[in-house]
N, C-alpha and C positions, 0 to 999 in steps of 0.2 A: 255645500249649506252647512258643513260643520265646521268650515272653516270662518265662515262669516259670524256661523253665533261664539265661534271661540275669540274674533275679533272683537267685539261687540262686549263679552264679558270682559276680555282684558281693558276695553275702555270706560266699563260700566268700573271695574274696582279700583280703577286708579281715578275716578268722577270727572269722569270726559266727556259721559254722551248725553245726548241731549234727552229731552223727553221723547222725541221722536224715534231717537235712537233707543228708547228704552222699550217703547211697545210692541219695537219690533224684536225687539229682543224676547221680551214674552209672547209673545203670537209664534215669535221660530219655536220656542222652548216648547209649547204646547202640541207641538206639530212631530217633535223630535222624543223618539222614545229613549235616546240617551241624556245623559248630564240629571240623575236623577237629585243629585244632592243641589244644583241650582233649582228647581224645577220646586222641592219642597223651601227653599230660601223665599222661592218668587210667592211658594203659593199664604205662604208667612205672611210677609207684604202686603200681600192684599187683602186674608181677610181681617190684619191690625186697621189696615186703613180703613175697613167698611163698618170698624166698631163702634157701636155713639159710646163714644163720654158720659152722658146721662144715665144709659141703666146700669153704669159701673157703680157699683157700692162697696166703701172703702173698708175692711175687714175693722172689728172693732178690737182696741189696741186692749191686752189682758192689764189694768192695772193692777203691779202688785206692792202690796200695804209690810211698808219696810216697817219691822218691828221696833220700838223707839228704846225699847227698854236693851236690845242687844248693842244697837246704835249708842244709847251713850255710857254701855259698859266699856266699847269695845275705847269709845272719845277717852275714859278713862286712862284705860290699857297705856292707853298714846298719850295724855300728859305724864302718869306716872313713866315711862320709859324714857320721855326727852326729857324728864326731870332728871334723874336716875345717871342717863350719857352726860348730861350738863352738869352734874354736881361731880363727875367723877373727873370731868377735863379741870372744875375749876379746881379738886384736891391735886393732881396732876401739876398743875401750873403752880399753887401754891406752896410746892414740896420744892420742884425745879428751884421757885424764889429762895426758899430756905434754904433750900444748897450751895447756892450760889452767895448768899448770906455769908453761911460759915467759914465759905475758903474765903472770900474777902476778911474778914476776920483774919482767918489764922495767918493770909499774907500781911494786915496790918501788925500780927504779931512776932511774924520772922523777919520786919521791917525792923522792928521797937528794937526786938534783940540786935541784929545787924549793926544800930546806930549803937547799942551802949559796945558793942566789940567793937567796932570802929574805935569810939570814945579809948575803950583800954589801950587798944593798939598805939593811941597817938603819944603816952607815957612812953610806950619804944621806941615810938620818931624822934623825942627828947634827948632818948642815952644813944643814940647816935654819935652823937659830938662827943662822950666820953673818948671816943678811941682814937680823935684826933691827934693828943701830944706824941704819940709812938708816930705817926704823921709827919706831924715838924722836927719833934726833934729825931724819927730816925729809930730804933727801937737797940737796945743795947744787946753788944754783943759780949759775951762772958768769955 
């Protein structure tokens, strides 16, 4: 008989029993002294099925009123914090932009001075032909 109960329980837990097999399982469990957990489960299922939903009353939910004063303070703090963080990000971006512009101005100054230096070197480039007489006539030997 235990084997039959165990096989029916296995089929029941897998969801493969018919209504007749479930009734047989319930009657077999009532006649056995073992399987206390299963007896308790089926007993609860029977008592649950016998309850009338019309007699059930829903417990009243406790409505907790939120103090609007605290809510307005919390909203003010949140807005202030968000504004502060936004302002810090804006200032950081402005500092980065200013540093970039200063670096670009420094590069422009370097480029201007380099161009002036190259213009002054052009005069030296013109003087390189002064030594050509020695190349044309050769060096004078003493």
